[in-house]
N, C-alpha and C positions, 0 to 999 in steps of 0.2 A: 340439149348439147349433143353434138354427135362427135364420137372419138374414133380417131384412127388408131388401131392397136398394133404395136410392133412387139413381136416375140424375141425370146433370147437367142443365144447361140444354140445350134442344133435343134431349132424349133421350126414351126411352119405356122401358116395362117389357120391351118385346120387343127393343129394340136393346140394352139393358143387359145383358140375358140373354146376348147374343151377345159384347157387350164383356168382360163378366166371365167368360165361358165356359170358358176354360182354368183359371182359378183356381177356379171353382166345381167343375168336374169333378174337378180334382185333390183337393180338400177332401173332396168327396163320396166319391171312390174310396177315401180313407183313413179314411172313417168319421168324419172330424171335424166335419161340418157339413151341413145342408141350407139350402136357399135359397128364399125366396118374393120376388117382384118387384112394385114398385108404381110409380107415375108421378104428375107433377103433374096439375092439372085444367085448365090453361090451354093449349089448342092455339095453337101458333105457327108462323110460318115461319121458316126460318133467314136470317140476315143476307145482304145481297147479296155475292155472291162465295164463299159458303159453302153454296151450295144442294146440293151432293152431298157434303158432309162428314159430316154428322151421321146418315147411314143412311136406312133407308126411313120414309117418312111414314104416319100422323100423328106429329107431334113435339110435345112438352109441356114447359111448366115449372111448377115449383111456385109461383113468384113471378109475379104478373101485370106483365109489362113490355112491354105492347104499344107503348109509345112510347119513344123514347130510343135511344142508340147502344150496342149490347150489347158492343162491343169497344173502348169508349173508354178503360177502365182498362188494357187491355194496351198501347194506344199511349202512354199517359201514363207506364207503368213504365219506358220507355226514358229518360225525363227525370228520374227520381227521384235526388236526391242519395246519394252513396255514404256506408256507414257508420252508416245509421239503424238503430234496433232494428226488429223486425217490427212492433211496435205503433206506433212513430212513424210508420212507412211507412204503415200503414193510415190514420192520421189525416190524411195528406196528401189523401186522397180524400173528406174529411168537407166538405160545403159550409161556406163561411165565415159564412153566416148560416143560421139554422132554417128548413127547409123544411116546408111544409104537406104531410102524407103520410097517406093513408087506409090504416091498418094492418089493416083488416078482411080483407083477402084473404090476408095473411099469417097471421093468426089462424085463418082458415078452413082454410088448408093444414096448419097444425099440427094442428088439430082432425081432419082427415082422417086424417093419419098416426096420430095417437093411436087413432082408431076402427079403423084397419087392424090396428094391433097388439092391441087388445082382441078383435077378430073372430078371431084366431089364437092361441090360448092356448099355443101351443108357441114362439112367438117370444119370444126372450129376447137376441138380439143385433141390431145395426144395422150396415149397410155402406152408405156413402155416397160419391159421387164428385162433386166440385166443388160445384155448387149443392145437390146431393143430400147431400154432407158437412156443408154449412153447415145444412141442414135436421135431419139427424141429430144433429148437435152441439146444436141448439136443443132438440130433444126430450130429449136426455140432460140438459141444463141445467135444463129445466122439471122433469123428474123429480127432479132433485137438490133443486130449490127446495121442491117438494112434500114431500119426504122430510124435509127439514130443518125446514120451517116447520109442517107438518101431519101428519108421521108417515106418509104414505101410501107404501106399499112400492113400490120401484122395479122395473118390469118388465125394463128393459134391463140386462143384467149386462156386457156387453161391446160396444164399438164400434170398428169399423175405418172409418178416413177415407182415401180417396185424395184428394190434392190439395184438402185441406180448407180451411176458414176458421172464424173464431171464430164461436161462438154468437150469435144475437140473443135477448135476454131481456127480458121484459116490464118496463117502467119508466113509471110514470104512466099516460098514455093511449097511449103507444107502446111502441117496442123500441129497444135499443140493443145494440151490438156488445160483449159482455162481454171486455175486454182485461185481460191479467193484471196489467199494471202499474197499472191503475186498479181493478179489482174483485177480483183474486186468483184463486182457483180456482173455476171454474165448473162443472166436471165431475169428479166424485169415484167414478168406477168405472174398471176396467182399459180403457185405450184404446191402440190401435195406429195409428200415423201413417205412411202410405205417401206419399212425395213423390219427386220428381225434382229433383236438384240444377241441372239446366238449364231447369226451369220458371220462366218470368219472373214467376210469381206465388209462388215458393217462400216468400217472407216470410209469406204468409197461412197457409200449412201450419204454419210454426213458431209463428206467433201462436196458432193453435189448440193446438197441443202444449203452449205455455207456459200456457195457460188451464185444462189438465187436471192432476189430480193427480200430481205428477212422480214418486211412489214407484209409480205404477200405469201411467205412460205410456211407451211405447216408439216408437221411430222407425226407419223402414227407408227408405233411399234407393236407388231403383233406377236412379239415374244418368241418367233420361231427361227427358222433359218433362212437360206437363201431360196425363197420360193414366193409364189403367190398364195395367199391365205384362201382357203376354201371352206373353213369350218363356219357354221352357222352364226356363232357369236360374233367373230371378227367381220363377216360379212354385213351384218346387220349394224354393227357399230360404224363401219366404213360408210354405209348408206346414209345413217343418221347424220354423220359428220359432213359428208359431201352434199347432202340436201341442201344444207345451209349456204356451203360455199357456192354451189351451182345456182342457186336462187339469187345470190347476190350478184353473181357475174351476169346472170340473164337480165336482171333489173337495170344493171349499169349498161349493158348492151342495148337495151330498148330505149334507154333514155338518151344515150349518145346518138343513136339512129335518129330518133325524133329531133333532137337539137339540130342535127346535121340536115334533115329535111326542111326544118323551118328556114335555117340559114339559106338554103338553096332557093326556097321559094322567096324569100325576101329579096334575094339577088335578082330572081326573074322579075319580081315586081317592080324593083327599082329600074329594071331595064325597059319595063313596059311604061313606066311613068315618063322615061325620057323619049319615048316613041308612042304617043297616044294612038296612033293609027294602027297599032299592032293587034288590036282586039279587045275583047271584054277582059277585065282585071279581075281577079279574085282578091277580096280583101284579106289582108294578113290576118285579121282577127279569127277568120275561120281557120287558119292553119294553126293558129296559137291554141284554139279550141281542141283541134285534133292532138297537138303535142300533149296537152293536159290529159287528154283521154289515154293516150298511150302510156303517160307517166303513172296514171292512176291504175291502169291494168297491170303495169309491171310491178307496181307496189303489192297489189292484191295477190298476184302470183307468187311474189316472194313470201308473203305472210302465210299463205297456204302451204308452200313448201316447208317452211320452217316449222309450222305446226305438226306437219306429218313426221318431221325428222324426230322431234321430241328432245331436241338439244338446244343449247344456247345459240342465240344469233351469231356470235362471233366465232364459235367452234374453236376455242383455244385448245390447241393439242398439248399443251403442256400438262393439262390434267387428263388427257385421254391416253397419253403415251406411258402406261404403267402396267402393261401386261406381262412383260418378261423381266428376268433378273437383270439388274443393273440398268434398266432402261431409263430411269429418271434422269441420269447423268447425260445420256445420250439424247434423250427427249429434248432436254433444254439446250441441245446443241454445244455442250461443253467442248472445248477445242481438243482437250486431251482425251483419248481413247485408249484404255488398256486392254491389250489382247493376250491371250495366252500363246 
């Protein structure tokens, strides 16, 4: 599987490569994935007091936010009432009155990411961190909409979100955050949600999880803050879990491709039968044999990857999300999250 990786705000492709380095190396060494990196188009300077926090310049954002207070939300989190659902917490940050907003820069950002995916035919997965996770989720939601409404096949088969937030989806002339208690499922592909129970924005990660198909979404709590874990224990456990998930996706993809190939050949054979002069026909049985060979290969690959991971085939994250304080409640996606 090949992942396109999207950094957080005040990041860059170069810096995110360093940030994600231990995880990416571990996954590559195990033959589970390869990685490509992109970045936003808007060059920015970090907020006052954070000049040396985000790594070497230049720094970028996907969202054009030259004005405003980048850390206002973090400060307001401390005054949020306890016991609200993740979705209700996010709605506290909604302006009391409609605000005029130029959504064209956001449309352009999505278009650039779509184009990057189109330019690399091997990309079939997304990884996003923070702002990049929101952009990745928005891409997945848009692909889901195109599939349901127009039958356009989805390129992205799997997404990993580090400290994510719900997707923004087109509505009228603008975009809205697709919250589960208002809009239901926004993303219907396998997803993996990595969060820290000590992250002040943890409610946002859980709101994204809630907006994804629950039978295909998994949670992992590294027990830390708003970051990408780099320590050996978390990296190894992530690799073990994702080994099972990726092997299963690869198997299903190979089987689907084989079925589609057989269906295409059967159609061609049927056409040749109607027109005997078109040339020599290939017996359908040969393609059926080929399909069985692909199926057997995919199953074997899945078994090997699962053995390497050393974890259960289904990778139930309820038992894995127990690293940080209070994580059991969050890991099971309880709707109510208490925040200090």
